[in-house]
PASEBA-1860 file (N, C-alpha, C; in nm, 3 decimals):
! residues 154
1> MPRLSKKT> -1.194/1.123/-1.161/-1.133/1.114/-1.030/-1.008/1.027/-1.041 ~ -0.907/1.054/-0.964/-0.788/0.969/-0.969/-0.826/0.824/-0.943 ~ -0.764/0.737/-1.018/-0.800/0.595/-1.007/-0.712/0.524/-0.905 ~ -0.764/0.414/-0.854/-0.690/0.328/-0.763/-0.638/0.212/-0.846 ~ -0.509/0.215/-0.877/-0.451/0.110/-0.961/-0.438/-0.020/-0.883 ~ -0.420/-0.129/-0.958/-0.398/-0.260/-0.895/-0.276/-0.256/-0.805 ~ -0.168/-0.196/-0.854/-0.045/-0.192/-0.774/-0.065/-0.114/-0.644 ~ -0.143/-0.006/-0.652/-0.169/0.073/-0.532/-0.249/-0.010/-0.431
9> MFAIEAVL> -0.354/-0.076/-0.479/-0.434/-0.160/-0.390/-0.349/-0.272/-0.331 ~ -0.266/-0.335/-0.413/-0.180/-0.443/-0.364/-0.083/-0.391/-0.258 ~ -0.028/-0.274/-0.278/0.067/-0.217/-0.181/-0.003/-0.189/-0.049 ~ -0.121/-0.131/-0.055/-0.197/-0.102/0.067/-0.231/-0.232/0.139 ~ -0.278/-0.330/0.065/-0.312/-0.459/0.125/-0.190/-0.526/0.186 ~ -0.077/-0.518/0.119/0.045/-0.581/0.171/0.089/-0.515/0.302 ~ 0.088/-0.383/0.307/0.128/-0.312/0.430/0.031/-0.345/0.542 ~ -0.099/-0.346/0.512/-0.198/-0.380/0.614/-0.183/-0.524/0.661
17> DVACHVGD> -0.155/-0.613/0.568/-0.136/-0.753/0.606/-0.019/-0.766/0.702 ~ 0.091/-0.701/0.671/0.208/-0.705/0.760/0.171/-0.647/0.896 ~ 0.104/-0.532/0.896/0.068/-0.467/1.021/-0.025/-0.553/1.106 ~ -0.117/-0.623/1.041/-0.216/-0.703/1.114/-0.166/-0.842/1.153 ~ -0.062/-0.892/1.087/-0.021/-1.030/1.109/0.119/-1.048/1.166 ~ 0.197/-0.944/1.177/0.332/-0.962/1.229/0.325/-1.002/1.376 ~ 0.413/-1.088/1.413/0.422/-1.134/1.553/0.567/-1.147/1.589 ~ 0.602/-1.261/1.647/0.741/-1.286/1.683/0.830/-1.298/1.560
25> HPVRSGDI> 0.772/-1.343/1.451/0.847/-1.362/1.327/0.794/-1.268/1.220 ~ 0.878/-1.229/1.126/0.832/-1.144/1.016/0.725/-1.215/0.933 ~ 0.649/-1.139/0.858/0.544/-1.193/0.771/0.608/-1.230/0.637 ~ 0.589/-1.354/0.596/0.646/-1.402/0.470/0.562/-1.354/0.351 ~ 0.629/-1.324/0.242/0.556/-1.277/0.123/0.459/-1.383/0.073 ~ 0.494/-1.510/0.085/0.403/-1.617/0.044/0.273/-1.616/0.123 ~ 0.282/-1.581/0.251/0.162/-1.573/0.334/0.075/-1.455/0.291 ~ 0.139/-1.344/0.256/0.063/-1.228/0.207/-0.007/-1.265/0.077
33> TERQRIPK> 0.066/-1.330/-0.012/0.008/-1.373/-0.141/-0.114/-1.461/-0.118 ~ -0.100/-1.555/-0.027/-0.210/-1.649/0.000/-0.331/-1.579/0.062 ~ -0.306/-1.497/0.164/-0.418/-1.431/0.234/-0.488/-1.328/0.147 ~ -0.410/-1.247/0.074/-0.467/-1.135/0.000/-0.487/-1.164/-0.148 ~ -0.445/-1.280/-0.192/-0.458/-1.320/-0.333/-0.392/-1.219/-0.427 ~ -0.276/-1.173/-0.386/-0.198/-1.080/-0.468/-0.102/-1.161/-0.553 ~ -0.102/-1.142/-0.684/-0.007/-1.217/-0.768/0.136/-1.190/-0.724 ~ 0.214/-1.296/-0.713/0.351/-1.285/-0.663/0.435/-1.187/-0.745
41> RYLEQVLQ> 0.415/-1.182/-0.878/0.495/-1.092/-0.962/0.473/-0.945/-0.925 ~ 0.352/-0.910/-0.885/0.326/-0.773/-0.840/0.378/-0.752/-0.699 ~ 0.353/-0.850/-0.614/0.386/-0.834/-0.472/0.535/-0.812/-0.450 ~ 0.619/-0.893/-0.510/0.763/-0.880/-0.486/0.813/-0.742/-0.527 ~ 0.769/-0.694/-0.640/0.811/-0.562/-0.687/0.765/-0.452/-0.591 ~ 0.641/-0.459/-0.548/0.587/-0.358/-0.457/0.658/-0.364/-0.322 ~ 0.680/-0.485/-0.270/0.746/-0.499/-0.140/0.886/-0.438/-0.142 ~ 0.960/-0.460/-0.249/1.096/-0.403/-0.260/1.091/-0.251/-0.251
49> HLVRAGIL> 0.996/-0.190/-0.320/0.985/-0.044/-0.317/0.941/0.007/-0.179 ~ 0.853/-0.067/-0.114/0.809/-0.028/0.020/0.924/-0.038/0.120 ~ 1.013/-0.135/0.103/1.131/-0.147/0.189/1.225/-0.029/0.163 ~ 1.250/0.000/0.036/1.339/0.113/0.003/1.287/0.245/0.060 ~ 1.155/0.259/0.067/1.095/0.383/0.119/1.090/0.385/0.272 ~ 1.127/0.274/0.337/1.126/0.269/0.482/0.990/0.239/0.543 ~ 0.892/0.207/0.460/0.759/0.173/0.511/0.762/0.033/0.569 ~ 0.833/-0.057/0.503/0.855/-0.192/0.552/1.004/-0.215/0.572
57> SGKRGPRG> 1.037/-0.314/0.653/1.175/-0.360/0.661/1.171/-0.508/0.625 ~ 1.274/-0.552/0.556/1.277/-0.691/0.510/1.395/-0.766/0.568 ~ 1.374/-0.895/0.590/1.480/-0.983/0.638/1.484/-1.104/0.545 ~ 1.602/-1.133/0.494/1.617/-1.246/0.402/1.638/-1.375/0.479 ~ 1.620/-1.485/0.406/1.649/-1.615/0.464/1.524/-1.694/0.497 ~ 1.545/-1.818/0.545/1.432/-1.907/0.571/1.335/-1.855/0.678 ~ 1.384/-1.778/0.772/1.296/-1.720/0.875/1.274/-1.572/0.850 ~ 1.293/-1.533/0.724/1.280/-1.393/0.686/1.137/-1.355/0.655
65> GYRLGREQ> 1.122/-1.231/0.617/0.991/-1.178/0.583/0.992/-1.027/0.602 ~ 0.876/-0.973/0.633/0.859/-0.828/0.640/0.796/-0.786/0.772 ~ 0.840/-0.670/0.817/0.783/-0.601/0.933/0.760/-0.456/0.891 ~ 0.683/-0.384/0.968/0.668/-0.241/0.940/0.802/-0.173/0.967 ~ 0.832/-0.071/0.888/0.956/0.002/0.903/0.955/0.097/1.022 ~ 0.837/0.130/1.070/0.819/0.212/1.189/0.678/0.188/1.243 ~ 0.639/0.256/1.347/0.511/0.232/1.412/0.394/0.259/1.317 ~ 0.286/0.184/1.337/0.166/0.196/1.253/0.114/0.339/1.247
73> QRITLGEV> 0.118/0.408/1.358/0.063/0.544/1.361/0.152/0.645/1.289 ~ 0.272/0.603/1.249/0.363/0.694/1.179/0.372/0.663/1.030 ~ 0.291/0.571/0.981/0.288/0.540/0.838/0.150/0.580/0.786 ~ 0.148/0.666/0.684/0.020/0.710/0.631/-0.011/0.642/0.498 ~ -0.137/0.641/0.467/-0.182/0.587/0.340/-0.123/0.667/0.224 ~ -0.107/0.797/0.244/-0.047/0.883/0.142/0.094/0.839/0.106 ~ 0.173/0.800/0.206/0.309/0.752/0.179/0.309/0.629/0.092 ~ 0.220/0.535/0.123/0.213/0.412/0.046/0.175/0.443/-0.099
81> VRVVRTLE> 0.077/0.530/-0.117/0.032/0.567/-0.252/0.145/0.634/-0.329 ~ 0.222/0.720/-0.264/0.334/0.788/-0.333/0.441/0.688/-0.379 ~ 0.467/0.586/-0.298/0.565/0.484/-0.337/0.521/0.417/-0.467 ~ 0.396/0.382/-0.474/0.345/0.315/-0.594/0.342/0.410/-0.712 ~ 0.306/0.534/-0.689/0.309/0.633/-0.799/0.448/0.645/-0.859 ~ 0.548/0.647/-0.773/0.687/0.653/-0.820/0.721/0.529/-0.901 ~ 0.681/0.414/-0.851/0.704/0.288/-0.921/0.634/0.289/-1.057 ~ 0.511/0.332/-1.060/0.436/0.335/-1.186/0.494/0.437/-1.283
89> AETEPTDP> 0.544/0.548/-1.233/0.605/0.647/-1.320/0.731/0.593/-1.386 ~ 0.803/0.505/-1.314/0.924/0.443/-1.371/0.889/0.345/-1.482 ~ 0.779/0.273/-1.464/0.744/0.167/-1.559/0.641/0.209/-1.663 ~ 0.570/0.318/-1.637/0.466/0.364/-1.730/0.481/0.515/-1.753 ~ 0.583/0.555/-1.827/0.603/0.698/-1.848/0.486/0.761/-1.923 ~ 0.458/0.886/-1.891/0.349/0.957/-1.959/0.408/1.061/-2.053 ~ 0.330/1.097/-2.151/0.372/1.196/-2.249/0.307/1.330/-2.215 ~ 0.384/1.426/-2.161/0.326/1.554/-2.121/0.278/1.639/-2.238
97> STGSPLAH> 0.317/1.604/-2.360/0.274/1.683/-2.475/0.134/1.644/-2.523 ~ 0.076/1.538/-2.466/-0.057/1.494/-2.505/-0.161/1.593/-2.456 ~ -0.254/1.627/-2.542/-0.363/1.714/-2.504/-0.355/1.850/-2.568 ~ -0.467/1.918/-2.568/-0.479/2.050/-2.628/-0.440/2.158/-2.528 ~ -0.430/2.283/-2.574/-0.406/2.392/-2.479/-0.514/2.399/-2.371 ~ -0.638/2.368/-2.409/-0.747/2.367/-2.311/-0.719/2.264/-2.201 ~ -0.671/2.147/-2.242/-0.638/2.043/-2.144/-0.525/2.089/-2.052 ~ -0.421/2.149/-2.111/-0.305/2.191/-2.032/-0.336/2.309/-1.941
105> EVVWPMWE> -0.421/2.398/-1.984/-0.447/2.520/-1.907/-0.565/2.509/-1.812 ~ -0.659/2.417/-1.840/-0.779/2.411/-1.758/-0.796/2.273/-1.692 ~ -0.799/2.169/-1.774/-0.832/2.037/-1.722/-0.722/1.983/-1.631 ~ -0.596/1.979/-1.677/-0.488/1.922/-1.595/-0.467/1.997/-1.464 ~ -0.468/2.132/-1.462/-0.454/2.200/-1.332/-0.566/2.164/-1.234 ~ -0.690/2.152/-1.285/-0.801/2.114/-1.199/-0.782/1.972/-1.148 ~ -0.738/1.882/-1.235/-0.714/1.743/-1.198/-0.603/1.732/-1.093 ~ -0.498/1.810/-1.112/-0.388/1.808/-1.015/-0.433/1.861/-0.879
113> KLRDDMMA> -0.519/1.960/-0.878/-0.574/2.014/-0.752/-0.655/1.906/-0.681 ~ -0.738/1.834/-0.755/-0.816/1.724/-0.696/-0.724/1.617/-0.639 ~ -0.619/1.584/-0.715/-0.523/1.483/-0.669/-0.452/1.531/-0.542 ~ -0.413/1.658/-0.539/-0.345/1.711/-0.420/-0.438/1.709/-0.298 ~ -0.566/1.742/-0.320/-0.663/1.737/-0.210/-0.680/1.595/-0.158 ~ -0.688/1.500/-0.251/-0.703/1.361/-0.212/-0.579/1.314/-0.134 ~ -0.460/1.351/-0.182/-0.338/1.309/-0.113/-0.331/1.369/0.027 ~ -0.378/1.492/0.044/-0.380/1.553/0.177/-0.470/1.473/0.270
121> QLDNITIE> -0.581/1.424/0.219/-0.669/1.340/0.301/-0.602/1.207/0.333 ~ -0.536/1.146/0.234/-0.468/1.019/0.256/-0.354/1.034/0.358 ~ -0.294/1.151/0.362/-0.186/1.176/0.459/-0.238/1.181/0.603 ~ -0.369/1.192/0.619/-0.428/1.194/0.753/-0.483/1.058/0.796 ~ -0.467/0.956/0.712/-0.512/0.821/0.746/-0.388/0.735/0.770 ~ -0.378/0.678/0.888/-0.260/0.598/0.920/-0.291/0.449/0.902 ~ -0.186/0.370/0.898/-0.200/0.225/0.893/-0.269/0.177/1.020 ~ -0.242/0.243/1.131/-0.310/0.209/1.256/-0.461/0.226/1.241
129> DLCRRARD> -0.506/0.334/1.176/-0.649/0.357/1.152/-0.709/0.242/1.072 ~ -0.638/0.199/0.967/-0.689/0.093/0.882/-0.687/-0.043/0.952 ~ -0.586/-0.067/1.035/-0.582/-0.191/1.113/-0.700/-0.196/1.211 ~ -0.731/-0.083/1.270/-0.846/-0.076/1.361/-0.975/-0.110/1.285 ~ -0.988/-0.056/1.165/-1.107/-0.087/1.084/-1.113/-0.236/1.051 ~ -0.998/-0.294/1.018/-0.993/-0.437/0.987/-1.035/-0.519/1.108 ~ -0.983/-0.485/1.225/-1.020/-0.557/1.348/-1.169/-0.543/1.377 ~ -1.222/-0.422/1.359/-1.364/-0.398/1.383/-1.452/-0.483/1.291
137> KGLGRTAA> -1.402/-0.517/1.175/-1.477/-0.599/1.079/-1.445/-0.747/1.093 ~ -1.363/-0.782/1.194/-1.329/-0.922/1.218/-1.224/-0.976/1.122 ~ -1.146/-0.887/1.063/-1.042/-0.928/0.969/-0.906/-0.911/1.033 ~ -0.809/-0.985/0.983/-0.674/-0.974/1.037/-0.653/-1.078/1.144 ~ -0.565/-1.049/1.235/-0.527/-1.142/1.341/-0.637/-1.150/1.446 ~ -0.668/-1.270/1.492/-0.769/-1.288/1.596/-0.703/-1.283/1.732 ~ -0.783/-1.283/1.835/-0.729/-1.275/1.971/-0.636/-1.392/2.002 ~ -0.667/-1.509/1.947/-0.582/-1.625/1.972/-0.457/-1.625/1.887
145> GSTPPQRL> -0.448/-1.530/1.794/-0.329/-1.521/1.710/-0.340/-1.597/1.580 ~ -0.450/-1.667/1.557/-0.465/-1.737/1.430/-0.515/-1.640/1.324 ~ -0.500/-1.679/1.201/-0.538/-1.591/1.092/-0.665/-1.641/1.027 ~ -0.772/-1.562/1.027/-0.893/-1.605/0.958/-0.871/-1.606/0.808 ~ -0.949/-1.682/0.734/-0.927/-1.694/0.591/-0.971/-1.573/0.510 ~ -1.045/-1.481/0.571/-1.097/-1.368/0.494/-0.986/-1.277/0.446 ~ -1.013/-1.215/0.336/-0.923/-1.116/0.281/-0.948/-0.984/0.353 ~ -0.841/-0.910/0.384/-0.858/-0.779/0.443/-0.933/-0.690/0.347
153> AL> -1.030/-0.618/0.396/-1.106/-0.528/0.310/-1.096/-0.387/0.364 ~ -1.081/-0.292/0.274/-1.079/-0.152/0.314/-1.220/-0.106/0.317
END
């Protein structure tokens, strides 16, 4: 089955953190790192790609940080996964010549079909859906606006 890479999980967590914690001020990357325990070296790279894709918007400076690039209901989990796939393809190229004719003619086409089916399902899950799940589990922003120490869980 297609695997969930660290970068993919970090990207999903970062977008959810922004969606659940943004208020009058943008969400700082340091706050995301602290709440979600995402290593800063991964987070900065992922955040830049999410901004370029329009999923997040970034503001520089001492009062800077991140906001969603558009409404929660218009951002899908599939979009976030595709951003990371593109990032991983840039940094981890694959060799298409690897494998036997059996792999190329039978295994890879079946694997790609499974991946396409999974992506179609991810395209039907919005950030709003995941924020609702987080709230239902008592994670994310509380009614008073304070942030509980728990890590957001999918």
